[in-house]
N, C-alpha and C positions, 0 to 999 in steps of 0.2 A: 257343162260351162266351160267353155277355155279358160286356160292358166290364168293367162293373164287378168282377167275378169276376176279371180276369185283371188288374187294378190291383190287388186284395188278392194276388195272387201272386206279381205281379214286388216289391211289398214286400215281401213275405215273403222272399223269395230276397234280395233286397238286404238286410235286414236281417241273415239269417244270414252274408251274406259280408261284414258290416261286423264283423260280433262276431268271426267267423274271422280278420278282421286286425285288429283288436282284441286277441285273443289270440296272436297270430302276433307281432304288435308288441313285443308286454308279454313273451314267452317271449325276441323279439330282443334289446330291451333290458336282460333280466334277464343274457342271457348276453354283453351287449355291454360291460356296465358294467364287470367286470371285466377286460375286455380294453382299453377306454379306459383305464382305471387304471394298466394295464401299460405301455399304450404311455405316457400321461403323463411317469412315474417315466423310463421309459426315456430317452426323447427328452430328458429336460430333463437328466438325468446324462449324457450323450453330448454333449450340446450345451454345459454350463457347468463337466464335468468336477469331477463334487462326487455327493455323497452325499443322494438327496432322500427329505425324510418328506414324505407327505400324509394330512393326518385325514381327509379326506371329499373325493366327486366324483359328482358328478350329471350324468347327460345327457338329453337330449330331442333327437329327430330331427325333430321340426316343428316352425314349418314348415320350419326348415334345422336345421343340428345348432349346437347349444347345451349348454357344461356350466358348471357352477358347481362350484368346489371350494375347499375351508379350508382353513386349518392349513399353508401351503405352508412346507417350510424346506428350503434347499439348504446343506451342509456341502460346503465345498471341500475336494477330494481327501480327504474323511473327516474332515475335523480338525474334531474338536470340541472343542478348548484356545483354539477361537478363534470368537468371534460367527460366525453362521451366514453366509454370502457373500450368501444372500436368504432373507427372513423374509417371508411374504405371509397376513394375514388373511384375504383373499377375494380367489379370481378370477373372470370371468364371459368365457366362451369364446364366439364368435358366427362361425358360418361356413357356410358352401352347402356343399351337396351334392358338386357338381362342384369345388370347390375342394380339402375333406376329404379326399376319396377321391383325389385325385392326390398324385404323388409329384414334388417334396417338397410335405407338405400347407400349405393355403394358409388361415391363421386369420385372417378377414378384418377381426375388432377382438377384442383383448384389454383387460378392464378391472380393474386392479389396485388394490385398498383395501389401506390399510394397508401398503403395501410400506416395508421398509427393506432397504438394500445395504450391506454390510460389504464392503469393498476391503482384504484384506489386503494388508502390505507384504510387498517379494521377499524381504527380510530372515528373516522369518518363516516364509516357505512353504518344504517339504523340496525338495530337489532331484530331479526325476526326467527320465525320460528324455520328447524331445521327440515324441509322437505325429504322424505323418503327417497329410495334411490328409483331412478326414473330411466325408463327404456330410449336409449339414445337412437334419433331418428334418422341419423346418418352417420356415415363412415368414408373419412377424406382419408383417399390413397397415399394421395401426394401431393402436397402444399408448395406453391414457389411465390415469396413473398420478397423479392427482393427491394433495396429503397423501403426497409421499415422502420420506423422510430419508435422505441419503446421507452413511457415517461411510468415512471415510481411514483407517485402521488406522494410527497409527506405530509404526518399527519400536522406539524405546524402550516398552516398557511402561509404563512410569511417567508417559509423557505423555498427554495428552488427544486424542483421535481428531477429525480436521478434520470438521465438519459441519454439510451443507447441510440446513437444511428448505426442500423444496421446496414451493411452494403448487401451481404447475400444471404439469403436466408432459402433453406428447402428443407422441410420435413415431412416423415415418412409414418403412416399408419401401421402399428403390426396388429391391429385388434380392439374391437370394440371395450371400450374402459381398457385401455391399456396405454402407454405413456408413448408419445411420437417421436421417434428418431430425428434427429436434425442436423444438419452441420450449417455453422453461422462465421459470417466473417464481417468484423466490424472495426469501426477508427476510436480507438481509448483518445479522448480529449486531452487527457493531463495525466502525466507526460503522453503527448503523442505517439503514437505507435499502432501498430495493426495487429490484432488478436483474430485467431482463428479457433472454432471452438465447435466440439462433435459432440454430442451427449443427445439425452433424454429429457423429456418434457412434459408433463402432466400425470393422471389427466387432468383436464382441467377441473379445477375446483369451481361452481359455480355459485356457490354462497358464499366463499371466502376466497377470491381470486389469487391473494398474495398467500396462501396456503399451499398452495398448486407444486407439488415437486418437479426439480429440476437437479438432475446430475450431469456429471461429462469431463472432458479433461478441454485443455485450453494450451495454446503458445502466443506469448507475447513478444514481439521482437523486434529492435532498432527504438527504444524509446527513448526520446532524448531530457534528462534531467536539466538540461539547460533553461528550459522554462520555471525552474525553482530559483529564485534570486539566490547567489551565492553557492550554488553548488552545479556541479556536472557531471557527465556519463552519460555513457551509451546503455539502458539494460534491456536486458531480454527474460521472459520467464518463464517455467511451462509448471502447470498444477492440475492437481484434480479437484472437483467440487461436488457438493453434495446434501439437499436438505430440502425446503421450503423460499419461497421468493423472499418470506421478510428474516428467514434466519438460514443463511446458507455456510458450510462447513467447507473450509478449503487448507488445501495441503497442497506446497510448492516450494519452489525453488528460485532465486534469482541469479543472476550472473553479471555482473558491470565490471568490465575489465580494466575502465579508464575513470573511476570515482576520483572525483577532486573536490577541493572546497577551495573557493576565489582565494580566500586569505593566505594560501601557499601555490595554488597553481600546481599541483605534483600529484600527478594521475596515481592511483593505486587499486590494485584489484581487490572487487566486493562480491564475496559470496554470501547469501541467506539462505535458508532453508526455514521457512515458517509453517506455522497451523494458527488458521483466524477464523472468526466468525465473522460474515460480513451480515447487514441487516441489509436485503435487496433493497426493501422501501425508502431508504436512507442513503445507503452507501456508507454508514459508521461502521468503524472497522475494531475489533477486538483481536490482539494479539496475545498467542499461548506458550510459547514466546517465541520470539523470534532467537536462530542462531546463528549467527553471524561470524564471517571469518574477513578481516581486514589484513591482507599481505599475510602472513605467518600468524595470527592474532584471533582468538575466540575469545567471544562474549553475544550475550543474553542483552534482547530489550522485550520488554511487554510493556503493556498498556493500552491503551484505547485511542483512535485517531477518528475525529470527525470527518465526515467527507470535503472535501475542498478547504480544509482547515488552513492551507496556505495563504491561498487566492482571497477565503471569504473572509479574513479577519479573525479567525476564530483561535484560540488559546492550544496549542497540544501536553500532554503532560503523561511522558513515559516513565518508565524506570531501566537501568542500566545496569548490568555489573558483568565484571571480568573475574578471572584466575589465571594465573599463568600466563599473559600476554605480553607481549614484547612493546616496551614503553616506545620505541624507535618507531614502529609502523604508524603509532597515531602523531607522532612529533613530524614524519616524512609528510602525513596528510596535512598536518596544521600550519606548520612553520616552514616558511619559504627560505631555504636554506639548502646548500648544497648536499649537505649531510647533517641527519641528527642530531643534536647535541649531546645526547648519552644514549645509551644502549643497556638493556639490562630488563629485568621481569616485572611487573604491573599487576596487580589487583586491583579494583575498585568496586563501589555500588556507589549508585548515583541517581538522583532524582531529574528527570530531563523536561523542563518547559521552554516553549517557544512560544512567544505572546503574538500579539497580530503585530504589523506595520508594514513598512515598505521597504526597510533597511534589508539588507542582507541577511539570512538565516544566521549564520554564525556570530552575525553582531548582535541580534535578540537571542542568543542562547543561553539560557540560563541554566545552572549546573549547582546541587545541593549535593554533598556526598564526602565518603571516607576515602582513602587510597595506599596503598602500600608499594614501595619501589624496593625490590631486591636485586643486591648483585647491580648496582649501578657501575659503571663506567662512562667517563667523559669521552666526546671525540676531539676536544680540541687538548692539544699537549698542554699549554699553560693552565686549562680549568683544571685537566688531571694532576697536573703538576702542584699545584694550589689544594687541590684535596690530600694528596698524599702527603705534602706539607705538613699541614695541619694534623695530620695522622700521627706524623713521625715525630712531632714536637709535642704531642698529646701522650706517648710513650717515653719520652724522655730519649728520643734518639734524633735529635736537630739534624745530625750530619747526613743523616742516609737519604740518597737520591734514589730508591726505588720507588718506583711510581705504579708498581700493579698492586693498587688498595683499590678496594671497592665500598662502596658506600650503601646505606639503605637509609629512607624516608618513608613516614609514613606521618597520616594526620587527615584533618576535614578541610574540606573547601568550599567557596562558595563562588561561583563566577556571575558577573552581573556586567554588560558593558564593557566587554573584552577587559576585564580586570580581574585576575581572579585574587580574590583573599583567602589567605592560610592562619587561622588564628590561633592553631595548636600544630605547626609544625614540628617535628623532630627529626634528626637524623644521625645516623651514628656511622662512622668511621674506626677501627681499631684504635683503642685510646679515647676516643670521646663520645660523648653525647650531649647532641644538642639541641635546645627548644627555643623555638623562635616564632615569632608572630610577625606578619605584614602581608605585602602584596606583590603579584608580579603582572605585570603589562604582556599581555599577548602579542599586539604588535610588533609595539618597541622591544621588548624582550628585557625592560627594567625591572631591576629586582629592588626591594626597600623590606629589608627584615632586621629585625632588633633580637637580641634573647639572652641567654645564659650557655654557657658551653662548662660543662662536668668532663674534667679532664685526669687520668692516673697519675699523670708526673704532674711534679711539683712545678712552682712557678720557676724554683732556678734549674729544675732538670730541664726545663725549655730551652735554654741558653745552653752556651759553651766558654770557656777560659773562666776569663777576670770574673765576667758577670754572673757565672755559675754561684763563685764564691760569696758574689757582695750579696747574691739576692737571698741565701738561703735563709738567715736570720728572719726576713719578713713571710718565707714559705708558711707558718702559722695563720698567718690573717688569712690566707686564701683555702684553707681547706675546710670543705664542709661535709657531712657527713658522709665519710669515708672517701669521699673524692680528696685525690692530691691537688687541686686546683678547683675552683669555679671560678670562672671569669666573664664579664659580659663582652660580647659578640656584636657584630653588626656585619652583614652582608647588602652590599650595594654594587653599584656597576650593572653589566648587562648579562642575558645568559651567554654573551659570548667572552665575556670579560668582566668576569665578576670579583670582587675585592671583599676579602675577608681581615676585619680587623676585631681583633679581639685587645681589649682595654681594659690595661692592667691599672692606671690612674682611676676610672670609675669604678674600679671592684674594690679597691678601698675605703669608699663610701658607701659599701652594701651593709645592710644592717647584720 
């Protein structure tokens, strides 16, 4: 047989075989398509304990197993009164033959588009008996789901869900029944900023999705605090977290090099180190506590904060305390002045309440607590001179011009509507112990205090020359309980220009 003829025969046979294989493959795919659809529905139903809807599924077996599906919806436990556990606009599956047809099936890559996950709260789910361990029908080696929206539904249907818009999400499996490693990038809504996170998620708890474990590390950069009316600054944070979706323990730090309050607009560096418990189902946070440093001053804040409290008109209640902090750091932050009016050490304990409202945070701030100031010196030469003069007169040395005098203050305080009430203020300088009651206006700096001053010196010793001689006969009228003199005192003016008045005439009418 001529060679050319043999070639034509072989070509004809090959074409026939190819046609037969094509027809066979078509028939196989035609038969395999509904089988694959049933398998996907069954596997998802089993894995996620959900009723499954799947709009369309197309399968290809060349060069490997590939499938494309649309409009996938998973209703957790068949509940249609809740948003679906999962909604996917389109997904693509890639798998090798060997991996796809082994048990469990191995899917090399799953790409999800338009993924929405709605995690239902425990209190809205029906109680059902726990099922025993089940064999997982497939393993996802890599999942890519950029543009995912994660919503964690609150128990109270009147509240908004906790929403995370995840720009980038990649997950990799390390084995059956093991957590999946993930990398995510998402935008934090308030304060706005970019979060990068790497960690582990799972294994998925099909009975109680909010009990699914999660752990990882995060970075949060360039968050603008100016969205909260009344404060400002750019915050960055690094930390770690571990727990389950509804109880996540977080440890981290924040850095805000330019923290400020609108009342002064004088940026100060603020550093915090915190431990907190975050309820991932509603975003509420319990602080345990926050250790903060403002400038060179350390203090602590503890309490609980409901998610979006500042924007959603919820009252915030905290507790703050500090020991050995520097009063000038807090004054720089809150008072619009080229320099703080005083320097020294401060200790305090206070309840902090921020009620709802549209006005700046500082104007709504409510404080109730106690404080102690030690070694206080006033930066104004005039004010420091008046304090020194009071001390020298109280010691019976009115001619002294030494201004190197420090004062100690203590008392309880109540802050409301920008007015600081001090019902039992005490302050001591060498030679004098003063007890006052009154108020101080934070914005204007106005002072309005009245009380009594116990002085070591007698009335006559507070004067010089002929007055000292003339007043000696009345010294006994002002002596009380071992003090040289007890006189009414009134402090007025402003923090920059205070006035001190000892009222001898009024003292004569004291009981």
